[in-house]
C-alpha positions in Angstrom: -12.9 -8.1 -20.1 -16.4 -9.6 -19.7 -19.2 -7.6 -18.3 -19.7 -10.2 -15.7 -16.4 -9.2 -14.1 -17.5 -5.6 -13.5 -20.8 -6.8 -12.1 -19.2 -9.3 -9.8 -16.6 -6.9 -8.4 -19.3 -4.3 -7.8 -21.2 -6.8 -5.8 -18.3 -7.7 -3.6 -17.5 -4.1 -3.0 -20.9 -3.5 -1.5 -21.1 -6.8 0.1 -21.9 -5.3 3.5 -25.3 -4.4 2.1 -26.1 -8.1 1.4 -24.4 -9.7 4.4 -26.0 -12.9 5.6 -25.1 -14.6 8.9 -22.9 -17.7 8.5 -24.4 -21.0 9.8 -22.7 -22.6 12.7 -23.6 -26.0 11.3 -22.5 -25.4 7.7 -21.3 -28.1 5.4 -18.0 -26.3 4.5 -15.4 -26.2 7.2 -12.5 -23.6 7.4 -9.8 -25.0 9.6 -6.9 -23.0 11.0 -3.9 -25.3 11.5 -2.4 -25.8 15.0 1.4 -25.7 15.2 3.3 -26.9 18.3 6.7 -26.4 19.9 7.2 -22.9 18.6 10.2 -20.9 19.9 9.8 -17.2 21.0 11.2 -14.8 18.4 10.8 -17.3 15.5 8.6 -17.4 12.4 5.9 -20.0 12.0 3.7 -20.9 9.1 0.0 -21.6 9.8 -2.1 -23.1 7.0 -5.8 -22.3 6.4 -7.7 -25.3 4.9 -11.1 -25.8 3.4 -13.1 -29.0 3.5 -16.4 -29.5 1.8 -18.4 -29.4 -1.4 -18.9 -25.9 -2.7 -18.4 -23.4 -5.6 -17.3 -20.0 -4.5 -17.1 -16.7 -6.5 -16.7 -14.3 -3.6 -14.6 -15.0 -0.5 -13.7 -12.3 2.1 -12.1 -13.6 5.3 -10.2 -12.0 8.2 -7.5 -13.6 10.3 -7.6 -12.5 13.9 -4.8 -12.8 16.4 -3.1 -11.1 19.4 -0.9 -8.3 17.8 1.0 -8.0 21.1 2.5 -11.5 20.5 2.1 -12.2 16.8 2.6 -10.1 13.6 2.4 -10.5 9.9 5.4 -8.6 8.7 4.4 -8.0 5.0 1.5 -8.7 2.7 3.5 -11.3 0.8 3.6 -13.4 4.0 0.0 -14.4 3.1 0.9 -17.1 0.6 -1.4 -18.7 -1.9 -2.2 -22.4 -1.2 -3.0 -25.1 -3.7 -6.6 -24.1 -4.1 -5.7 -20.6 -5.2 -2.8 -21.7 -7.4 -5.3 -23.3 -9.9 -6.8 -20.0 -11.0 -7.4 -20.1 -14.7 -4.9 -17.8 -16.5 -4.4 -16.0 -13.1 -7.5 -14.0 -13.7 -8.9 -14.2 -10.2 -8.7 -10.9 -8.3 -6.9 -11.5 -5.0 -6.7 -8.8 -2.3 -4.4 -9.2 0.7 -4.1 -6.7 3.6 -1.8 -6.9 6.6 -1.9 -3.2 7.5 -4.2 -3.6 10.6 -2.3 -5.3 13.5 -4.3 -8.3 14.8 -6.6 -8.4 11.8 -5.4 -9.4 8.3 -7.6 -9.8 5.3 -7.8 -12.1 2.3 -10.3 -11.4 -0.5 -10.9 -13.5 -3.6 -13.1 -12.6 -6.6 -13.6 -15.2 -9.4 -14.8 -13.2 -12.4 -16.3 -15.9 -14.5 -19.2 -18.1 -13.7 -17.5 -21.3 -14.8 -14.1 -20.5 -13.1 -14.4 -20.4 -9.3 -12.8 -21.5 -6.1 -13.8 -25.1 -5.3 -12.5 -28.2 -3.7 -10.9 -29.2 -0.4 -7.3 -28.4 0.5 -5.1 -25.5 1.6 -6.4 -22.1 0.8 -3.4 -20.2 2.0 -0.5 -20.2 4.5 0.3 -17.3 6.8 3.8 -16.6 8.1 3.5 -15.2 11.6 6.5 -13.7 13.5 6.3 -14.6 17.2 7.6 -11.9 19.6 10.6 -12.6 21.8 8.5 -12.1 24.9 5.7 -14.5 23.9 5.5 -17.5 26.4 1.8 -18.4 26.2 -0.1 -20.3 23.5 -1.7 -18.1 20.9 -5.1 -18.5 19.2 -5.5 -17.8 15.5 -9.1 -17.4 14.5 -10.9 -16.8 11.2 -13.9 -14.6 10.6 -15.9 -15.2 7.4 -17.2 -11.9 6.0 -18.4 -13.2 2.6 -18.5 -16.8 1.3 -20.8 -16.7 -1.7 -21.8 -18.5 -4.9 -22.6 -16.0 -7.7 -23.0 -17.4 -11.2 -25.3 -14.4 -12.0 -25.8 -11.0 -10.5 -27.3 -12.1 -7.1 -25.0 -13.8 -4.6 -26.0 -16.8 -2.4 -24.2 -17.3 0.9 -22.6 -20.7 1.4 -23.2 -22.2 4.9 -19.9 -22.7 6.7 -18.2 -23.0 10.0 -14.7 -22.2 11.4 -12.3 -24.3 13.5 -9.7 -22.0 15.1 -6.1 -23.0 15.5 -3.3 -22.5 18.0 0.3 -21.6 18.0 1.6 -23.6 21.0 4.8 -22.3 22.5 7.6 -24.7 23.3 8.2 -25.3 27.0 11.2 -23.1 28.0 14.2 -24.6 29.8 14.5 -23.5 33.5 18.3 -23.4 33.5 20.8 -22.1 31.1 23.5 -24.3 29.5 26.4 -24.9 31.9 29.1 -24.8 29.4 29.9 -22.8 26.3 31.0 -24.5 23.1 34.6 -25.7 23.4 35.6 -25.3 19.8 35.4 -22.5 17.3 35.1 -22.9 13.6 38.2 -24.7 12.3 38.8 -22.7 9.2 38.3 -19.2 8.0 39.5 -17.2 5.0 43.2 -16.4 5.6 44.1 -14.3 2.6 42.6 -12.0 0.1 42.9 -13.0 -3.6 46.4 -12.4 -4.9 45.6 -11.9 -8.5 43.0 -10.2 -10.6 40.7 -12.1 -12.9 42.6 -13.3 -16.1 39.6 -12.8 -18.4 36.9 -10.3 -18.8 33.6 -11.5 -17.3 30.8 -12.5 -19.7 27.9 -12.5 -17.3 26.7 -10.3 -14.5 27.5 -11.4 -10.9 25.3 -13.9 -9.3 25.1 -12.5 -5.9 24.2 -9.1 -4.5 22.2 -7.6 -1.6 18.8 -9.3 -1.7 16.7 -6.2 -0.8 17.0 -2.5 -1.2 16.8 -0.4 2.0 13.2 -0.2 3.2 13.3 2.6 5.7 13.0 6.2 5.1 16.1 8.4 5.2 17.2 9.3 8.7 19.7 12.0 7.5 19.6 14.8 5.1 20.6 13.9 1.5 24.3 13.9 0.8 25.3 16.2 -2.1 27.2 14.8 -5.0 30.9 15.9 -5.3 31.1 19.5 -6.4 34.3 18.9 -8.3 35.2 15.6 -10.0 38.6 15.0 -11.5 38.7 14.8 -15.3 39.6 11.1 -15.3 36.7 10.1 -12.9 33.4 8.8 -14.1 30.2 9.9 -12.3 27.6 7.1 -12.1 24.2 8.6 -11.5 20.5 7.8 -12.0 17.3 10.0 -12.2 14.9 10.2 -9.3 11.1 10.6 -9.7 8.6 12.5 -7.6 4.8 11.9 -7.4 4.5 8.2 -8.5 1.1 6.6 -8.0 0.3 2.9 -7.5 0.3 1.1 -10.8 2.3 3.7 -12.6 5.4 2.9 -14.7 8.4 5.1 -14.1 11.4 5.0 -16.5 14.8 5.9 -14.8 18.0 6.4 -16.7 21.4 5.1 -15.5 24.2 7.3 -16.8 28.0 7.5 -16.9 29.2 11.1 -17.0 32.7 12.2 -17.7 35.8 11.6 -19.8 36.2 7.8 -19.7 37.4 4.8 -21.5 36.3 1.3 -20.5 35.2 -2.1 -21.9 34.1 -4.0 -18.8 31.3 -3.1 -16.5 29.5 -5.3 -14.0 26.9 -3.8 -11.6 23.7 -4.5 -9.8 20.8 -2.1 -9.3 18.9 -2.9 -6.0 15.3 -1.9 -5.2 12.5 -2.8 -2.8 10.6 -5.7 -4.4 7.6 -5.1 -2.2 7.1 -1.6 -3.7 8.6 -1.8 -7.2 8.7 -4.3 -10.1 11.0 -4.0 -13.1 9.0 -4.4 -16.3 11.6 -3.5 -18.9 15.3 -2.5 -19.4 16.5 -0.9 -22.6 19.9 0.2 -24.0 20.6 3.9 -23.5 21.9 6.2 -26.1 25.6 5.5 -25.3 25.3 1.8 -26.0 22.9 2.3 -28.9 25.4 4.4 -30.7 28.0 1.6 -30.4 25.8 -0.9 -32.1 27.2 -4.4 -32.1 30.6 -3.4 -30.8 29.3 -3.6 -27.2 27.4 -6.5 -25.7 24.8 -5.8 -23.0 23.8 -8.5 -20.6 20.7 -7.8 -18.6 18.9 -9.9 -16.0 15.9 -8.4 -14.1 13.8 -11.5 -13.7 16.1 -14.0 -11.9 16.2 -12.3 -8.5 13.4 -10.0 -7.5 14.8 -6.8 -6.1 17.9 -6.8 -8.5 18.8 -5.7 -12.0 22.1 -7.2 -13.1 23.9 -5.3 -15.8 26.9 -6.6 -17.7 28.7 -4.7 -20.4 31.7 -6.0 -22.4 33.2 -4.7 -25.6 36.1 -5.9 -27.7 37.0 -2.3 -28.5 37.3 0.3 -25.7 34.2 2.4 -25.2 35.3 6.0 -25.2 33.2 9.0 -24.3 33.6 12.7 -24.3 32.5 14.6 -21.2 28.6 14.5 -21.5 25.6 12.7 -20.0 26.0 9.2 -21.3 22.8 7.1 -21.0 23.8 3.5 -20.3 20.4 1.8 -19.7 16.8 2.9 -19.1 15.1 0.9 -16.4 11.3 1.0 -16.2 9.9 0.4 -12.7 6.2 -0.3 -12.0 4.8 0.8 -8.6 3.1 -2.4 -7.2 2.9 -1.7 -3.4 1.9 1.0 -0.9 4.6 3.4 0.3 4.5 6.6 2.3 8.1 7.6 2.1 10.5 7.7 -0.9 11.5 4.1 -1.9 15.2 3.8 -2.5 17.3 2.5 -5.5 20.9 1.5 -4.9 23.8 0.3 -7.0 26.7 -2.1 -6.3 29.6 -1.8 -8.8 31.5 -5.0 -9.0 33.8 -4.3 -12.0 34.5 -1.1 -14.0 37.7 -1.7 -16.0 39.7 -1.0 -19.1 41.3 -4.1 -20.6 44.2 -3.0 -22.8 45.1 -4.9 -25.9 47.2 -8.1 -25.2 46.5 -7.7 -21.5 44.8 -10.3 -19.3 44.2 -8.1 -16.2 42.0 -5.0 -16.4 42.9 -1.6 -15.1 40.2 -0.1 -12.8 38.3 2.9 -14.0 38.1 5.7 -11.4 34.5 6.5 -10.6 32.2 8.0 -8.0 28.5 7.4 -7.4 26.3 10.5 -7.4 24.3 9.8 -4.3 20.9 11.1 -3.5 21.6 10.0 0.0 24.2 7.7 1.5 24.4 4.5 -0.6 21.4 5.5 -2.8 21.6 6.7 -6.3 17.8 7.4 -6.9 14.5 7.5 -5.2 10.8 7.3 -6.3 8.6 9.4 -4.1 4.9 8.8 -3.7 2.3 11.2 -5.0 0.5 13.5 -2.6 -2.5 11.8 -1.0 -5.9 12.1 -2.7 -8.4 14.1 -0.5 -11.9 12.8 0.0 -14.1 15.5 1.5 -17.7 15.2 2.8 -19.4 18.6 2.8 -20.9 19.9 6.0 -23.5 22.5 6.8 -23.9 25.1 9.6 -26.9 26.6 11.3 -29.4 24.0 10.1 -32.9 24.2 11.6 -34.9 21.1 12.7 -37.0 19.3 10.1 -35.1 21.1 7.3 -33.6 19.8 4.0 -30.0 20.7 2.9 -27.7 19.4 0.2 -23.9 18.6 0.6 -21.3 17.2 -1.9 -18.9 14.3 -1.4 -15.8 15.2 -3.5 -12.4 14.0 -4.5 -9.3 16.1 -5.2 -5.8 15.1 -6.3 -3.8 13.3 -8.9 -4.8 9.6 -9.2 -5.8 6.8 -11.5 -8.3 4.4 -9.9 -10.1 1.2 -11.1 -11.7 0.4 -7.7 -13.4 2.5 -5.2 -15.5 1.4 -2.2 -16.7 4.0 0.3 -19.3 4.2 3.1 -20.7 7.6 4.2 -22.0 6.9 7.7 -24.4 9.2 9.6 -26.6 9.2 12.7 -30.1 8.3 11.8 -31.5 10.0 14.9 -30.2 13.3 13.5 -30.3 12.9 9.7 -32.4 11.1 7.0 -31.3 10.8 3.4 -33.9 12.3 1.1 -32.1 11.7 -2.3 -28.7 11.1 -3.8 -27.5 12.4 -7.2 -24.4 11.0 -9.0 -21.6 13.4 -9.9 -20.1 13.5 -13.4 -16.6 12.2 -12.7 -17.4 8.5 -13.1 -18.6 8.7 -16.7 -20.0 5.5 -18.1 -18.3 3.2 -15.6 -20.2 0.7 -13.4 -21.3 2.6 -10.3 -23.4 1.3 -7.4 -24.9 3.8 -4.9 -27.2 2.4 -2.2 -28.6 4.6 0.5 -31.8 2.6 1.3 -30.7 -0.9 2.3 -28.6 0.0 5.4 -30.0 3.0 7.4 -27.2 5.2 8.5 -24.9 4.3 5.6 -24.6 5.4 2.0 -22.6 2.7 0.0 -20.7 3.7 -3.1 -18.8 1.3 -5.3 -17.0 2.0 -8.6 -15.4 -0.6 -10.9 -13.5 0.4 -14.1 -12.8 -2.7 -16.1 -10.5 -0.9 -18.6 -9.6 2.8 -18.4 -9.2 4.2 -14.9 -11.0 7.2 -13.4 -8.8 10.2 -12.8 -11.1 13.3 -12.6 -11.5 15.7 -9.7 -14.9 16.9 -8.6 -18.2 15.7 -7.1 -18.7 12.0 -6.6 -22.3 12.3 -5.3 -24.5 15.1 -3.9 -26.7 14.1 -0.9 -29.8 15.8 0.3 -30.5 15.2 4.0 -33.4 16.2 6.3 -32.7 17.0 9.9 -34.8 15.4 12.6 -37.7 17.3 14.3 -35.6 17.7 17.5 -32.2 18.3 15.9 -30.2 20.3 18.5 -26.6 19.0 18.6 -23.7 18.8 16.1 -23.6 15.6 14.1 -20.9 14.1 11.9 -21.0 12.4 8.4 -18.1 10.0 8.5 -16.1 9.0 5.3 -15.1 5.4 5.5 -12.9 4.4 2.6 -12.7 0.6 2.3 -10.9 0.4 -1.0 -9.3 2.9 -3.3 -6.9 1.2 -5.8 -5.4 0.9 -9.2 -5.8 -2.4 -11.0 -5.1 -2.7 -14.7 -6.4 -5.5 -16.8 -4.1 -8.5 -16.3 -3.0 -7.5 -12.8 -3.8 -10.1 -10.1 -3.7 -7.7 -7.1 -4.8 -4.1 -6.7 -2.3 -1.4 -5.7 -3.8 0.9 -3.0 -3.8 4.6 -3.6 -2.8 7.0 -0.7 -5.7 9.1 0.5 -6.9 11.3 3.3 -10.6 11.6 4.3 -12.3 14.7 5.7 -15.6 14.1 7.5 -18.6 16.5 7.3 -20.1 18.3 10.3 -23.7 19.5 10.5 -24.4 22.0 13.2 -27.9 23.1 14.5 -29.4 26.5 14.2 -28.8 28.8 17.1 -31.0 31.9 17.5 -29.0 35.1 17.6 -28.6 36.6 21.1 -29.9 40.2 21.7 -27.1 42.8 21.6 -25.4 43.5 24.9 -26.6 47.0 25.9 -24.1 47.7 28.6 -24.2 48.3 32.3 -26.3 51.4 32.3 -29.1 49.6 30.4 -29.0 46.7 33.0 -29.7 49.0 35.8 -32.4 51.0 33.9 -32.8 54.3 35.6 -31.2 53.1 38.8 -29.1 55.3 40.9 -25.3 54.6 41.1 -24.0 55.7 44.4 -20.4 55.4 45.2 -19.5 55.2 48.9 -16.1 56.8 48.6 -14.9 55.5 51.9 -15.5 51.8 51.1 -15.2 52.0 47.3 -18.4 50.2 46.7 -20.8 50.5 43.7 -24.5 50.2 44.7 -27.3 49.6 42.2 -30.9 50.4 43.0 -33.7 49.4 40.6 -36.3 51.8 39.4 -39.6 51.5 41.4 -42.6 50.5 39.4 
């Protein structure tokens, strides 16, 4: 990848350092579409359009809206428009983020000087879900964080302006319909099929559940049967723990038991927002059969599904052992905090005897990780960013603390701000740690008082080391007397291999640093007798009173 790519991405990651106010009378206009007659509870598409003469290498914009009435359900609801569809070889880097209600983000980085965003038209379309209770018109606005031309290493802000849009609600009827429909559907299925198929299927089924379950388990996992009859096949799949964004995870689908079959038709289902299937290969059971068995695989036709079809002229016979049927390689492409589920739907599992036209069902059970799920991929533990703190620091004193990272990860992009109170602390110096190696790193602590900006871009191999990111030497103010915090603000922490068009965010937790002022030690408490010196303690026995009298000078 060209060196320009790394420089350009680095620049956008620290773009807050170079922010320039947008002109209200700019030549380029961003317009948010107004949509009318929208029903409560419905979905509505709102287009964002650009009009003007420009060449843009860096664009970061935020869509703002009332989260009480509108929502963007998933990141893929921010859909590329015609201007983004023309990216050469899909090498633009596009970031979409709907994780903050009321404030969604779109970022575009064009890595080559001669290949950039330009022209008038639709930038993107956003699908909003309107709440059932929404009855008032809703404003959808646009904030431009960065809109820049950058053919070399220094960006130039492009003057622009924004025209907000509206989602106008349909006037609601004041009365309900007076009559219900007078007729029902005239037909419905009356009988189940009376005969089995006369021939073995040659292709996998064309329909199946469109998505895998997306919610975390609500019940404890259901154990697989402890005893399986000898003539029953157990269908099972591996699970995986500790997957990271961008990682490829191979899982094996197996048939276990004493069985004979020559027809199998099934569909593996998964969450297409979290996983992508990148490869499916024959397992050892089918490999050993060679050309005797035909395997039909389709994992590209319907995202969220892998269709598996097996047909053999001769019966496939197995002894009782772990029989690997296929190995499916999943790639983690989305964020997930709970295990993502993989299910199976078995449409046909049969033995077709010689000279027969109707297959006999093979008895099977599915080894379930939990109800209706044969496997899960669990996320890795979050990576921990820690800003060191310091106790008992005197005024006008220097001290050094480390900003560290700990955990298993592979990252190509890192953008962090370390924010501090300039009335309490001043940065004296910053030293880079060793974990970044020869990668492109930007550390700026001078441009924006109160903020240390850190940006890392790995164009090829990712960073995965634990240790010190930077060491910072601070000086406390002359009147330092109260606790102060050094905040860790992680703006981006992601995996993005060469060829990927969108980064996969890595789970993390951040620990802020606390700096406390010096407190002089208090003299030891000498007890009551010392407090009264040589005073006389007289006890009035009748009243039970203790009287203290100080020693006369």
